[in-house]
PAZAPA-754987 format. One record per residue: residue number from 1; x negated, y, z of N, C-alpha, C, O, CB in turn; residue in three letters. Coordinates in steps of 0.1 Angstrom, whole numbers. Each point is the difference from the previous one (the first is absolute). Glycine has a CB too. Layout:
// residues N
<romar: NUM	n.east: X	n.north: Y	n.up: Z	ca.east: X	ca.north: Y	ca.up: Z	c.east: X	c.north: Y	c.up: Z	o.east: X	o.north: Y	o.up: Z	cb.east: X	cb.north: Y	cb.up: Z	doro: Ala>
...
***
This chain:
// residues 68
<romar: 1	n.east: 679	n.north: -149	n.up: 689	ca.east: 7	ca.north: 13	ca.up: 3	c.east: -11	c.north: 10	c.up: 4	o.east: -2	o.north: 3	o.up: 12	cb.east: 23	cb.north: -15	cb.up: -4	doro: Met>
<romar: 2	n.east: -27	n.north: 19	n.up: -18	ca.east: -10	ca.north: 10	ca.up: 3	c.east: 7	c.north: 12	c.up: 6	o.east: 11	o.north: 4	o.up: -4	cb.east: -25	cb.north: -12	cb.up: -15	doro: Pro>
<romar: 3	n.east: 6	n.north: 14	n.up: 28	ca.east: 4	ca.north: 13	ca.up: 6	c.east: -12	c.north: 10	c.up: -2	o.east: -11	o.north: -3	o.up: 5	cb.east: 27	cb.north: -8	cb.up: 12	doro: Val>
<romar: 4	n.east: -14	n.north: 21	n.up: -24	ca.east: -10	ca.north: 10	ca.up: -3	c.east: 3	c.north: 13	c.up: 7	o.east: 11	o.north: 5	o.up: -1	cb.east: -16	cb.north: -17	cb.up: -22	doro: Ile>
<romar: 5	n.east: -5	n.north: 18	n.up: 30	ca.east: 2	ca.north: 13	ca.up: 6	c.east: -9	c.north: 10	c.up: -6	o.east: -12	o.north: -2	o.up: -2	cb.east: 19	cb.north: -9	cb.up: 24	doro: Thr>
<romar: 6	n.east: -1	n.north: 22	n.up: -26	ca.east: -7	ca.north: 11	ca.up: -6	c.east: 1	c.north: 12	c.up: 9	o.east: 11	o.north: 4	o.up: 4	cb.east: -7	cb.north: -13	cb.up: -28	doro: Val>
<romar: 7	n.east: -16	n.north: 15	n.up: 27	ca.east: 0	ca.north: 12	ca.up: 8	c.east: -5	c.north: 11	c.up: -9	o.east: -11	o.north: -1	o.up: -6	cb.east: 6	cb.north: -11	cb.up: 28	doro: Asn>
<romar: 8	n.east: 13	n.north: 23	n.up: -24	ca.east: -4	ca.north: 11	ca.up: -8	c.east: 4	c.north: 13	c.up: 7	o.east: 9	o.north: -1	o.up: 9	cb.east: -8	cb.north: -14	cb.up: -30	doro: Trp>
<romar: 9	n.east: -6	n.north: 26	n.up: 16	ca.east: 4	ca.north: 12	ca.up: 6	c.east: 14	c.north: 4	c.up: -2	o.east: 6	o.north: -3	o.up: -11	cb.east: -29	cb.north: 10	cb.up: 8	doro: Trp>
<romar: 10	n.east: 28	n.north: 0	n.up: 12	ca.east: 14	ca.north: 5	ca.up: -2	c.east: 0	c.north: 10	c.up: -11	o.east: -10	o.north: 6	o.up: -4	cb.east: 15	cb.north: -9	cb.up: 28	doro: Gln>
<romar: 11	n.east: 7	n.north: 4	n.up: -30	ca.east: 2	ca.north: 10	ca.up: -11	c.east: 3	c.north: -6	c.up: -13	o.east: 4	o.north: 7	o.up: -9	cb.east: -19	cb.north: 7	cb.up: 21	doro: Gly>
<romar: 12	n.east: 14	n.north: -27	n.up: -13	ca.east: 4	ca.north: -7	ca.up: -13	c.east: 15	c.north: -1	c.up: 0	o.east: 6	o.north: -3	o.up: 10	cb.east: -28	cb.north: -10	cb.up: -11	doro: Asn>
<romar: 13	n.east: 28	n.north: 15	n.up: -10	ca.east: 15	ca.north: 0	ca.up: -1	c.east: 5	c.north: -14	c.up: -2	o.east: -8	o.north: -10	o.up: -2	cb.east: 8	cb.north: 33	cb.up: -7	doro: Asp>
<romar: 14	n.east: 13	n.north: -24	n.up: 10	ca.east: 7	ca.north: -14	ca.up: -1	c.east: -4	c.north: -7	c.up: -14	o.east: -1	o.north: -12	o.up: 0	cb.east: 21	cb.north: 21	cb.up: 16	doro: Arg>
<romar: 15	n.east: -20	n.north: -1	n.up: -26	ca.east: -4	ca.north: -6	ca.up: -14	c.east: -14	c.north: -6	c.up: 1	o.east: -2	o.north: -11	o.up: -6	cb.east: 17	cb.north: 28	cb.up: -6	doro: Glu>
<romar: 16	n.east: -24	n.north: -10	n.up: 18	ca.east: -14	ca.north: -5	ca.up: 1	c.east: 0	c.north: -13	c.up: 8	o.east: -7	o.north: -10	o.up: -4	cb.east: -1	cb.north: 33	cb.up: 2	doro: Ala>
<romar: 17	n.east: 16	n.north: -24	n.up: 13	ca.east: 1	ca.north: -12	ca.up: 8	c.east: 6	c.north: -11	c.up: -8	o.east: -5	o.north: -12	o.up: 0	cb.east: 7	cb.north: 25	cb.up: 20	doro: Arg>
<romar: 18	n.east: 9	n.north: -10	n.up: -28	ca.east: 7	ca.north: -10	ca.up: -8	c.east: -10	c.north: -6	c.up: -11	o.east: -1	o.north: -12	o.up: -2	cb.east: 23	cb.north: 25	cb.up: 6	doro: Arg>
<romar: 19	n.east: -30	n.north: -4	n.up: -10	ca.east: -10	ca.north: -5	ca.up: -10	c.east: -11	c.north: -8	c.up: 7	o.east: -4	o.north: -11	o.up: -6	cb.east: 9	cb.north: 31	cb.up: -8	doro: Glu>
<romar: 20	n.east: -9	n.north: -16	n.up: 25	ca.east: -11	ca.north: -8	ca.up: 8	c.east: 5	c.north: -14	c.up: 3	o.east: -7	o.north: -9	o.up: -3	cb.east: -1	cb.north: 30	cb.up: 13	doro: Leu>
<romar: 21	n.east: 20	n.north: -22	n.up: -3	ca.east: 4	ca.north: -13	ca.up: 4	c.east: 4	c.north: -9	c.up: -12	o.east: -2	o.north: -12	o.up: 1	cb.east: 10	cb.north: 23	cb.up: 19	doro: Val>
<romar: 22	n.east: -4	n.north: -5	n.up: -31	ca.east: 3	ca.north: -8	ca.up: -12	c.east: -13	c.north: -6	c.up: -6	o.east: 0	o.north: -12	o.up: -3	cb.east: 21	cb.north: 26	cb.up: -1	doro: Ser>
<romar: 23	n.east: -31	n.north: -5	n.up: 3	ca.east: -13	ca.north: -5	ca.up: -5	c.east: -6	c.north: -10	c.up: 8	o.east: -5	o.north: -11	o.up: -5	cb.east: 2	cb.north: 33	cb.up: -5	doro: Gly>
<romar: 24	n.east: 3	n.north: -20	n.up: 24	ca.east: -6	ca.north: -10	ca.up: 9	c.east: 7	c.north: -13	c.up: -2	o.east: -6	o.north: -11	o.up: -1	cb.east: -1	cb.north: 29	cb.up: 17	doro: Ile>
<romar: 25	n.east: 20	n.north: -18	n.up: -15	ca.east: 9	ca.north: -12	ca.up: -2	c.east: -4	c.north: -7	c.up: -13	o.east: -1	o.north: -12	o.up: 1	cb.east: 20	cb.north: 22	cb.up: 13	doro: Thr>
<romar: 26	n.east: -20	n.north: -3	n.up: -25	ca.east: -3	ca.north: -6	ca.up: -13	c.east: -13	c.north: -8	c.up: 1	o.east: -1	o.north: -11	o.up: -5	cb.east: 14	cb.north: 30	cb.up: -6	doro: Asp>
<romar: 27	n.east: -23	n.north: -12	n.up: 17	ca.east: -14	ca.north: -7	ca.up: 0	c.east: 1	c.north: -12	c.up: 9	o.east: -5	o.north: -11	o.up: -3	cb.east: -6	cb.north: 33	cb.up: 0	doro: Val>
<romar: 28	n.east: 17	n.north: -21	n.up: 15	ca.east: 0	ca.north: -11	ca.up: 10	c.east: 8	c.north: -12	c.up: -7	o.east: -5	o.north: -11	o.up: 1	cb.east: 4	cb.north: 28	cb.up: 19	doro: Val>
<romar: 29	n.east: 12	n.north: -14	n.up: -26	ca.east: 8	ca.north: -11	ca.up: -6	c.east: -8	c.north: -7	c.up: -11	o.east: 1	o.north: -12	o.up: -2	cb.east: 20	cb.north: 24	cb.up: 8	doro: Thr>
<romar: 30	n.east: -28	n.north: -4	n.up: -14	ca.east: -8	ca.north: -6	ca.up: -11	c.east: -12	c.north: -8	c.up: 5	o.east: -3	o.north: -10	o.up: -6	cb.east: 11	cb.north: 29	cb.up: -9	doro: Arg>
<romar: 31	n.east: -14	n.north: -14	n.up: 25	ca.east: -12	ca.north: -7	ca.up: 5	c.east: 4	c.north: -12	c.up: 9	o.east: -6	o.north: -11	o.up: -2	cb.east: -6	cb.north: 32	cb.up: 2	doro: Val>
<romar: 32	n.east: 22	n.north: -20	n.up: 8	ca.east: 4	ca.north: -11	ca.up: 9	c.east: 10	c.north: -9	c.up: -5	o.east: 1	o.north: -12	o.up: 4	cb.east: -6	cb.north: 28	cb.up: 15	doro: Ser>
<romar: 33	n.east: 13	n.north: -12	n.up: -29	ca.east: 10	ca.north: -8	ca.up: -5	c.east: 13	c.north: -1	c.up: 7	o.east: 9	o.north: -7	o.up: -3	cb.east: -27	cb.north: -6	cb.up: -6	doro: Gly>
<romar: 34	n.east: 19	n.north: 22	n.up: 20	ca.east: 12	ca.north: 0	ca.up: 8	c.east: 10	c.north: 9	c.up: -6	o.east: -3	o.north: 9	o.up: -8	cb.east: -11	cb.north: -14	cb.up: 29	doro: Cys>
<romar: 35	n.east: 27	n.north: 3	n.up: -18	ca.east: 10	ca.north: 9	ca.up: -5	c.east: 0	c.north: 14	c.up: 6	o.east: -5	o.north: 2	o.up: 11	cb.east: 18	cb.north: -22	cb.up: -15	doro: Pro>
<romar: 36	n.east: -8	n.north: 30	n.up: -4	ca.east: 0	ca.north: 14	ca.up: 5	c.east: 6	c.north: 1	c.up: 14	o.east: -6	o.north: 8	o.up: 9	cb.east: 7	cb.north: 0	cb.up: -32	doro: Asp>
<romar: 37	n.east: 10	n.north: -15	n.up: 26	ca.east: 6	ca.north: 2	ca.up: 12	c.east: -8	c.north: -6	c.up: 13	o.east: 4	o.north: 2	o.up: 11	cb.east: 19	cb.north: -2	cb.up: -24	doro: Asp>
<romar: 38	n.east: -33	n.north: -7	n.up: 10	ca.east: -8	ca.north: -5	ca.up: 10	c.east: -12	c.north: 10	c.up: 5	o.east: -7	o.north: -3	o.up: 9	cb.east: 13	cb.north: -21	cb.up: -18	doro: Ala>
<romar: 39	n.east: -7	n.north: 35	n.up: 1	ca.east: -11	ca.north: 9	ca.up: 3	c.east: 6	c.north: 12	c.up: 8	o.east: 10	o.north: 6	o.up: -4	cb.east: -22	cb.north: -12	cb.up: -18	doro: Val>
<romar: 40	n.east: 6	n.north: 9	n.up: 33	ca.east: 4	ca.north: 11	ca.up: 9	c.east: -12	c.north: 11	c.up: -1	o.east: -11	o.north: -4	o.up: 2	cb.east: 26	cb.north: -11	cb.up: 14	doro: Thr>
<romar: 41	n.east: -11	n.north: 27	n.up: -19	ca.east: -9	ca.north: 11	ca.up: 0	c.east: 4	c.north: 10	c.up: 11	o.east: 11	o.north: 5	o.up: 0	cb.east: -17	cb.north: -9	cb.up: -25	doro: Val>
<romar: 42	n.east: -3	n.north: 7	n.up: 34	ca.east: 3	ca.north: 10	ca.up: 10	c.east: -9	c.north: 12	c.up: -3	o.east: -12	o.north: -1	o.up: -1	cb.east: 18	cb.north: -17	cb.up: 19	doro: Ile>
<romar: 43	n.east: 0	n.north: 30	n.up: -19	ca.east: -7	ca.north: 12	ca.up: -3	c.east: 0	c.north: 9	c.up: 12	o.east: 11	o.north: 3	o.up: 5	cb.east: -5	cb.north: -4	cb.up: -30	doro: Val>
<romar: 44	n.east: -17	n.north: 5	n.up: 30	ca.east: -1	ca.north: 9	ca.up: 12	c.east: -6	c.north: 13	c.up: -5	o.east: -10	o.north: 1	o.up: -5	cb.east: 6	cb.north: -21	cb.up: 22	doro: Arg>
<romar: 45	n.east: 12	n.north: 30	n.up: -14	ca.east: -4	ca.north: 14	ca.up: -2	c.east: -8	c.north: 5	c.up: 11	o.east: 6	o.north: 1	o.up: 11	cb.east: 14	cb.north: 3	cb.up: -26	doro: Asp>
<romar: 46	n.east: -32	n.north: -1	n.up: 13	ca.east: -9	ca.north: 4	ca.up: 11	c.east: -3	c.north: 15	c.up: -1	o.east: -4	o.north: 5	o.up: -10	cb.east: -6	cb.north: -28	cb.up: 12	doro: Val>
<romar: 47	n.east: 12	n.north: 31	n.up: 9	ca.east: -4	ca.north: 14	ca.up: 1	c.east: -15	c.north: 1	c.up: -2	o.east: -7	o.north: -8	o.up: 7	cb.east: 27	cb.north: 13	cb.up: 8	doro: Asp>
<romar: 48	n.east: -26	n.north: 3	n.up: -24	ca.east: -14	ca.north: 1	ca.up: -2	c.east: -7	c.north: 4	c.up: 13	o.east: -12	o.north: -3	o.up: 1	cb.east: 16	cb.north: 10	cb.up: -23	doro: Pro>
<romar: 49	n.east: 3	n.north: -2	n.up: 32	ca.east: -7	ca.north: 3	ca.up: 14	c.east: -2	c.north: -13	c.up: 7	o.east: -7	o.north: 0	o.up: 10	cb.east: 18	cb.north: 22	cb.up: -9	doro: Gly>
<romar: 50	n.east: -4	n.north: -33	n.up: -5	ca.east: -2	ca.north: -13	ca.up: 6	c.east: -8	c.north: -10	c.up: -9	o.east: 0	o.north: -12	o.up: 2	cb.east: 21	cb.north: 15	cb.up: 10	doro: His>
<romar: 51	n.east: -29	n.north: 3	n.up: -21	ca.east: -8	ca.north: -8	ca.up: -9	c.east: -14	c.north: 6	c.up: 0	o.east: -1	o.north: 12	o.up: -1	cb.east: 22	cb.north: -18	cb.up: -14	doro: Trp>
<romar: 52	n.east: -31	n.north: -3	n.up: 15	ca.east: -14	ca.north: 5	ca.up: 1	c.east: -8	c.north: -8	c.up: -10	o.east: 2	o.north: -12	o.up: -2	cb.east: 1	cb.north: 20	cb.up: 26	doro: Ala>
<romar: 53	n.east: -14	n.north: -1	n.up: -28	ca.east: -10	ca.north: -7	ca.up: -9	c.east: -13	c.north: 7	c.up: 3	o.east: 0	o.north: 12	o.up: 1	cb.east: 17	cb.north: -18	cb.up: -19	doro: Asn>
<romar: 54	n.east: -27	n.north: -2	n.up: 20	ca.east: -13	ca.north: 6	ca.up: 3	c.east: -1	c.north: 8	c.up: 13	o.east: -7	o.north: 10	o.up: 1	cb.east: 4	cb.north: -9	cb.up: -25	doro: Gly>
<romar: 55	n.east: 12	n.north: -5	n.up: 33	ca.east: -1	ca.north: 7	ca.up: 13	c.east: 8	c.north: 13	c.up: 1	o.east: -1	o.north: 7	o.up: 10	cb.east: -21	cb.north: -18	cb.up: -7	doro: Gly>
<romar: 56	n.east: 29	n.north: 14	n.up: -14	ca.east: 8	ca.north: 13	ca.up: 0	c.east: 15	c.north: -3	c.up: -3	o.east: 3	o.north: -9	o.up: -9	cb.east: -24	cb.north: 22	cb.up: 2	doro: Arg>
<romar: 57	n.east: 29	n.north: -5	n.up: 13	ca.east: 14	ca.north: -1	ca.up: -3	c.east: 3	c.north: 5	c.up: -14	o.east: -7	o.north: 10	o.up: -4	cb.east: 13	cb.north: -7	cb.up: 28	doro: Leu>
<romar: 58	n.east: 2	n.north: -9	n.up: -32	ca.east: 3	ca.north: 4	ca.up: -14	c.east: 5	c.north: 14	c.up: -1	o.east: -1	o.north: 6	o.up: -11	cb.east: 5	cb.north: -30	cb.up: 6	doro: Ala>
<romar: 59	n.east: 3	n.north: 29	n.up: 15	ca.east: 5	ca.north: 14	ca.up: -1	c.east: -9	c.north: 11	c.up: 4	o.east: 3	o.north: 12	o.up: 0	cb.east: 18	cb.north: -22	cb.up: 3	doro: Asp>
<romar: 60	n.east: -33	n.north: 6	n.up: 1	ca.east: -10	ca.north: 10	ca.up: 3	c.east: -8	c.north: 4	c.up: -12	o.east: 0	o.north: -6	o.up: -11	cb.east: -2	cb.north: -4	cb.up: 35	doro: Glu>
<romar: 61	n.east: -5	n.north: 22	n.up: -23	ca.east: -8	ca.north: 5	ca.up: -11	c.east: -11	c.north: -11	c.up: -3	o.east: -7	o.north: -4	o.up: 9	cb.east: 12	cb.north: 29	cb.up: -3	doro: Asn>
<romar: 62	n.east: -6	n.north: -29	n.up: -18	ca.east: -9	ca.north: -10	ca.up: -4	c.east: -14	c.north: 5	c.up: -4	o.east: -3	o.north: 3	o.up: -11	cb.east: 22	cb.north: -16	cb.up: 3	doro: Arg>
<romar: 63	n.east: -27	n.north: 15	n.up: 19	ca.east: -14	ca.north: 4	ca.up: -2	c.east: -9	c.north: -12	c.up: 4	o.east: 4	o.north: -8	o.up: 8	cb.east: 2	cb.north: 33	cb.up: -3	doro: Gln>
<romar: 64	n.east: -17	n.north: -26	n.up: -12	ca.east: -9	ca.north: -11	ca.up: 4	c.east: -4	c.north: -1	c.up: 14	o.east: -2	o.north: 11	o.up: 7	cb.east: -7	cb.north: -10	cb.up: -30	doro: Pro>
<romar: 65	n.east: 9	n.north: -13	n.up: 29	ca.east: -4	ca.north: -2	ca.up: 13	c.east: -15	c.north: 0	c.up: 1	o.east: -6	o.north: -5	o.up: -9	cb.east: 26	cb.north: -7	cb.up: 14	doro: Arg>
<romar: 66	n.east: -26	n.north: 18	n.up: 5	ca.east: -14	ca.north: -1	ca.up: 2	c.east: -4	c.north: -14	c.up: 4	o.east: 7	o.north: -6	o.up: 7	cb.east: -8	cb.north: 31	cb.up: -1	doro: Ser>
<romar: 67	n.east: -11	n.north: -29	n.up: -10	ca.east: -5	ca.north: -13	ca.up: 4	c.east: -5	c.north: 1	c.up: 14	o.east: -6	o.north: 10	o.up: 4	cb.east: 1	cb.north: -17	cb.up: -28	doro: Arg>
<romar: 68	n.east: 6	n.north: -4	n.up: 31	ca.east: -5	ca.north: 0	ca.up: 14	c.east: -13	c.north: -7	c.up: 1	o.east: -6	o.north: -1	o.up: 11	cb.east: 29	cb.north: 2	cb.up: -1	doro: Arg>
***
């Protein structure tokens, strides 16, 4: 009974989520051999202000960080 969690930025519509969970379920069932209804996919919409990479929030102006 696989449980897959996807964190992505807010703003993707319902059709995009539907396509995402369908594709993930297809791959998991093919690789694991489990039935579709055994696969759980949790999609979390994250505000870009709560997401960071390289020490910067995603909603901030993306300028190179100086090296320390």
